N, C-alpha and C positions, 0 to 999 in steps of 0.2 A: 573805516572811519572809526573816531573816536567815541562816536555816539554809538556804536554798536557794540552790545555786550560783548563778553568774552566768549569762545568757544565751549560749549558745554552750558551754558546759561539756559533758564527757561524763558520760553517767549509766551507772552500773555496773548491770546488771541481773540480776547475781548468775549468771551460767551463762556466765561469760568471756566477755559479749560487750557491747560499749559501743555507744551510740549518742549521737547529738548533740542536745543539746537544741533543739526548735524555738522554742516560746513557753511563757511561763509564765501562765496564767491562773487566779486566785484560788488560786495556790498550788500548781496542779497542773500538773506537766511533760507538753506534749504531744510525744512523740518523733517525729522523721520516721522512716520504714521504714529498718529497718536495712541498712545497707552491708557489713557483715561477712562475707565469703566462708564462714567457719566457723559461720554462724548455720544452724541447721536449715530456718528459714524463707527462707533467702537465695536469691533468683531464680537467681545465679551458681553457687551450688552445687548446685542443683537441676538446673539445666541441665547442669553438668560430669557430675551423676551420671547424667543422660539418654543422655548423648552416651557416656561410658563403657561405659554397659550395652547400648547398641546396638552399640556397636563390638565389645564381646565376644561379643554375639549373631551377630553377621555373621561375625565370624572363626570360631566354632564351626560355624554353618552352611555356611560355603564350606569347612570342613576336612573335615565331612562328605559334602559334596556330591564333593569331591575325591576321597576314598577310595572312595565309592559308584562314582563313574566308572571307577576304576582296577579294582575288583572286578568280575572275569567274571560275565556274566550267563549263566544257564542256558536252554537251549535246551529240551530234553526235560523239561519240569516234570511232566508228566501221561504216565505209561505207556501209557494209553488214549486220548491224544487224538493226533489226526494232525497234522504240523506240514509245510507246505509249504517245500520246500528249492529254490532255482533253481540250475539249473547254472552253473556258472562257466566250466568248462573241461576237455575230455579228452585225454589224451595217452597214446600208444601205449608200453606196456610191452615187449611182444613181439609175434610174429606173430600170437596171438589173444587178448590180453590188454591191457586199458585201464584207465587211472588216471582217475576220474571225481571232479571237485571240486565240493562243492556250498556256494554262499553259506549262512551262518548269518544270523539277521534282521538283526545288526548287526556292525560291527569289533570290538566289545567283548564278544560272545556266545562261549562255548564249548558243546560240545554237551551236554555233562553226562552223559557216559556211562563209569559206574565199570569199571574194570579187571575183564576177565572177562565182562561184559555184552556184547550186541549189538543191532542196530536191524533191523527190518521195512521193506522198501519195498513199496509197495503201487501197482498201476496197473488201470486196465481196457484190457486187451487183446485185440480182436475180440471186444467185447461181455462178457469174463469178467473177473473179479476175480482178479489174479494177485499173491500176496504171497512174498517170498522173504526170508531172513535174510541179513544182512553185518554184518562187524565190520570197523569203520574202521581204516586204518593210521594216522591221527592220533590224537592225544590230547587230554586237557583241557587241555594247555600250548598248545596251537594256537588261536589265537582267530579268529573270522572265517570259518572255513571247514572243511569235513570232506570227507577224501579216502576213496574206496573204491577198491579194486584188484579188478576182475571181469574173469573169463575169459569171452569172447564164444561161445558155441557156436552156430553159424551152422547155418542149414538146409541138408539134404543132405550134410553133411559125416561125420557118424557113421552107419553103418548102424542103430545101435540106436535112435537119436533122428533120425530122419529130418526132425524139424520144427525141431531145435536147441532152443536154450535161449529159453522166451517172454519171461522178464524181461530178460535179457542182450542179447538183440537190441533189445530195447524200449528200453532204455538207451542202446545204441548208435546207434540212431537219432534221439535226442534232440539238438537244438539248442542253442545256447547262449541261456540266457536261460529255457528249459524248466522247469517245476517237477515235483516228484516229491514223492510224499506219503513222510513218515519216521514213525515209531513206537518208542517204547522208552522207557527200556532194557529189555531182555529177557533172560532167561536164569537159570538157577538156580545159577550161581557167581559168587561176587565175590572178588576178590584184594586184600587190606587191606594189604598189605606186612609187615614186620616185627615180629611180635607186637601188630598193631593187632587191635582188638576182643576181646582177652582180657586182664586184668591177668597178669604174670607170676607171681602166688600161684595162679592158675587153673589148676588141671591139665585136660589133654585125656586121656581116657580112652584107653588102648590105643596111646598114641605113647610110643616108648622114646627117652630123652632120650641123646645120646652123650657129655653134659655129666659124668653121674653114672652111666650104665650102667643106669638103672630108669626107670619110669614116674613123673614128678615133674614140679612145676609149673615148673619152670625150661626146661623145653622151649621153653614161649611165647617166651622171650626170645632163642632161639637158631633159631628158622625162620621160614618165610613162613607168614602167616595167611592162611586162606581161610575163607568162607561159603559152604556147600553146603546148597540144597534137595534134598532126597529126590525132591519133586515140587512142583507150583506150589503145592499148598494146604498144603504143610507149612510150620513155620517153619524160618528158616536155622539149620544146625548148624555150631559152629566146627570146623576142621580146621587141622593145621599140618604141614607138610613141611620137610625140609632137603634132600632132593633130589626134582628135578621130571622126568620122564621124558615126553615127548611125540611122540608120531607126527603128521605130516601130509602131506597130498598136495594139490598142486595149488594152487587159491586156500584152500584149507583152512588153509594157513599163515598167513592173515591174524590169526586169533583167536591163535594161538600168538605171532606177531611180537608182537601187543598186551602179551600177559603177560610175555614176554621182556624187551621195553622198557622196562616197568613195573617188574621186578626189578632190572634194571642200573641204572636211574636212583636207585635207594637205596644210597647208598654203604655203608650199615651192615646191608642184607639179605644175609644169607648164604646164602640160597637158592641151589642149584646146577640149572642146567636141562642138559637133554641133550633134543636133538633128531634126530629121524630124518626125513630130508624124502623121500617116496616119490615117484617119478614113473613113469607107465607111458607105453607107446607108444600102439597103436591097438586095444589089446584091454583088456577089463575083467579086474580081478583074479579073477573067478569062472570066468575061462578057464583059470587057472595051472593047475589038476588037469587037464587035458586033454592037456598035453604039458611037454617040459621046456624050460626057460629058463635063461640065464645070468643070474646074479644077482652083482654086484659093487658094491663101497662106494666112493664119491667119484668113481670114474671110470667110463667105458664099458669093458667087458671088450674085450681086444686082438682086432682082427680083427672087430669088429662096428661097424654104424653103427646109430645112433640118435637119432631127434628129440627125445628128451627134453632134451637140453642147451639147447635154446632154448625148452624148455616151463617151466624153472624161472623162477617170479616171486619178484621182491625177493631175488635170491639176492646182490645186491652189499649189501643192507642188512644180512643175515644175516651175510655173510663179515665186514663192517666191524666188527658187533657182537662176532664172535667175535675179531676182530684186537685188539680193545681188551680185551675181558674173558675171556681165554685159560681164566683159570681158574675164570670162574662158568658160562660156557656153552661146552659140546661140541655140536657138530652134524657130521651126516655126511648123503650123499645115497645113497638106494638106486636103484640103476638097473636096472630089467627088461627085458633084449633078447631079442625072440623069435630062435631059432634059424634059422639060414639053409637 
């Protein structure tokens, strides 16, 4: 009919899409498949959408995998599980103390030990199970390894302990590549940093704030926050401290060092630390009441000789921390020397 457009004309389909007439049979136009890229049924549009969607999904997946790979993985996932860690290296700290470095499962793993917690090492020694607690000197900022500083108590050195230390001698006998069982985190205390764990509006009973001179909520924003369990079965209780006094001796300085390092790493942490590092010579402190001793702070008393100077472990680490943070960390050494 005359109303039909001629062959080859464009038909308006009413949706902003035009198709070219292919043939007219009995007055009915048979249209070719649409070649319009904006048509919802267009293969070009569908293919473009598919490619775009796959590209976005690929980018999102790649970004997630990159973030996941950069995120440190935790080694100590279950405190009741034992984890076998391989000895990487051991170095001498002083005449009877060594640093043991153990490899974590991968280079992207951290130990996963909260500040204030410790680990247990266990081993079968002479047919008996021996378990000892240790505090690493590394933190969860160190990936791929964990370091322990351990004093090796040799057999036949101390008359009170003729067999020496079972675990320390066992660790000293290990070769590179040998494995040791680690378990943790363990312990009743956790340090959460400045004001963490409690909102500033939550008062802690019995804590005096220097900001207003009374027990008040603002103390939480001006002190270090601790979480302490009275015993293993009790829930943790929040505690705050503006000043922290610590006494350590020998390798007992390792948990103290862990705590001090965490406090000093927080630029806004106002907690002040005071450390007294005590060393003994060849006797136990239980013998102090039997005779008189010369006691000095910082240096060996004049005219006295003492092997305690070389017994101080991690001395350089402590002195470096004190030099960089003189207002936050105060420390001194206590020397106890027997009379001539």
